[in-house]
C-alpha positions as CSV (number, residue, x, y, z in Angstrom):
1,M,-7.2,14.6,-32.2
2,L,-7.1,14.9,-28.4
3,K,-10.6,13.6,-27.9
4,P,-9.9,10.1,-29.4
5,L,-6.8,9.8,-27.3
6,L,-8.7,10.7,-24.2
7,L,-11.4,8.1,-25.0
8,I,-8.7,5.4,-25.5
9,A,-7.0,6.2,-22.3
10,F,-10.4,6.2,-20.5
11,A,-11.2,2.8,-22.0
12,L,-7.9,1.3,-20.9
13,A,-8.4,2.6,-17.4
14,L,-11.8,0.9,-17.2
15,L,-10.4,-2.4,-18.4
16,G,-8.9,-2.9,-14.9
17,C,-12.2,-2.3,-13.2
18,G,-13.7,-5.6,-13.9
19,Q,-14.6,-8.2,-11.3
20,S,-11.6,-9.8,-9.7
21,A,-11.3,-13.6,-9.6
22,P,-12.9,-15.1,-6.5
23,S,-10.6,-15.5,-3.6
24,D,-9.9,-18.6,-1.6
25,S,-12.7,-20.3,0.2
26,P,-13.3,-19.2,3.8
27,R,-12.1,-22.5,5.1
28,T,-8.8,-22.2,3.2
29,A,-8.4,-18.6,4.5
30,K,-9.0,-19.7,8.0
31,K,-6.5,-22.6,7.6
32,Q,-3.9,-20.2,6.4
33,R,-4.6,-17.8,9.2
34,I,-4.2,-20.5,11.8
35,E,-1.0,-21.7,10.2
36,A,0.4,-18.1,10.2
37,A,-0.7,-17.9,13.9
38,E,1.1,-21.1,14.8
39,A,4.3,-19.8,13.0
40,A,4.0,-16.5,15.0
41,L,3.6,-18.4,18.3
42,N,6.7,-20.5,17.7
43,R,9.0,-17.4,17.5
44,S,10.7,-16.2,20.6
45,P,9.5,-13.0,22.3
46,D,10.7,-9.8,20.8
47,V,12.8,-8.0,23.4
48,R,14.0,-4.4,23.0
49,T,16.3,-2.7,25.4
50,Y,16.6,1.1,25.9
51,H,19.2,2.7,28.1
52,L,18.1,6.0,29.8
53,D,20.4,7.9,32.2
54,G,22.1,4.8,33.4
55,S,18.9,2.9,33.9
56,E,17.3,0.4,31.6
57,L,13.8,-0.1,30.1
58,K,13.1,-3.5,28.4
59,S,10.0,-3.9,26.2
60,I,9.0,-7.6,25.9
61,E,6.3,-8.6,23.3
62,V,5.0,-12.1,23.5
63,P,2.5,-13.4,20.9
64,V,-0.7,-14.8,22.3
65,K,-3.3,-16.9,20.3
66,D,-7.1,-16.4,20.9
67,S,-9.8,-18.9,20.2
68,S,-10.7,-17.5,16.8
69,G,-7.3,-18.3,15.4
70,F,-5.9,-14.8,15.4
71,V,-2.6,-13.7,17.1
72,D,-2.5,-10.8,19.5
73,S,0.4,-9.7,21.5
74,Q,1.1,-9.3,25.2
75,R,3.4,-6.5,26.0
76,C,5.4,-6.1,29.2
77,F,7.8,-3.5,30.4
78,V,10.7,-4.0,32.8
79,W,12.2,-0.9,34.4
80,R,15.6,-1.4,36.0
81,D,16.4,1.7,38.1
82,Q,20.2,2.0,38.7
83,E,19.9,4.8,41.2
84,F,17.5,3.1,43.6
85,K,18.6,-0.5,42.7
86,T,15.0,-1.6,42.0
87,A,13.2,-3.3,39.1
88,T,9.5,-3.0,38.2
89,I,7.5,-5.0,35.7
90,S,4.2,-3.9,34.1
91,C,2.2,-5.9,31.6
92,G,-0.8,-4.7,29.5
93,Q,-4.2,-6.3,29.5
94,Q,-4.4,-9.8,28.0
95,P,-6.5,-10.3,24.8
96,D,-10.3,-10.7,25.4
97,I,-10.7,-14.1,23.9
98,L,-8.1,-16.6,25.0
99,L,-7.6,-20.1,23.8
100,S,-8.9,-22.5,26.3
101,N,-7.9,-26.2,26.2
């Protein structure tokens, strides 16, 4: 009794293992990726502020597009020291492949 039930369950599990439908063409996928990149580039930078012992740390993340149509991000930090009344900015390395027009 248990053996036929196991065989049926196994057969049902294998039904989902067939080949999937072919995905969009590479051109369509690239077009969608470029459109998503353009939408990401049109957003304003993401700014987060952290208050630490009276001073302030701002994290600013700006989307950057490269020549292959992908979006990377440039992150900068601004430290505003209240004790010494100074501010410092530090930005990470830019993406390797920048869009050149």
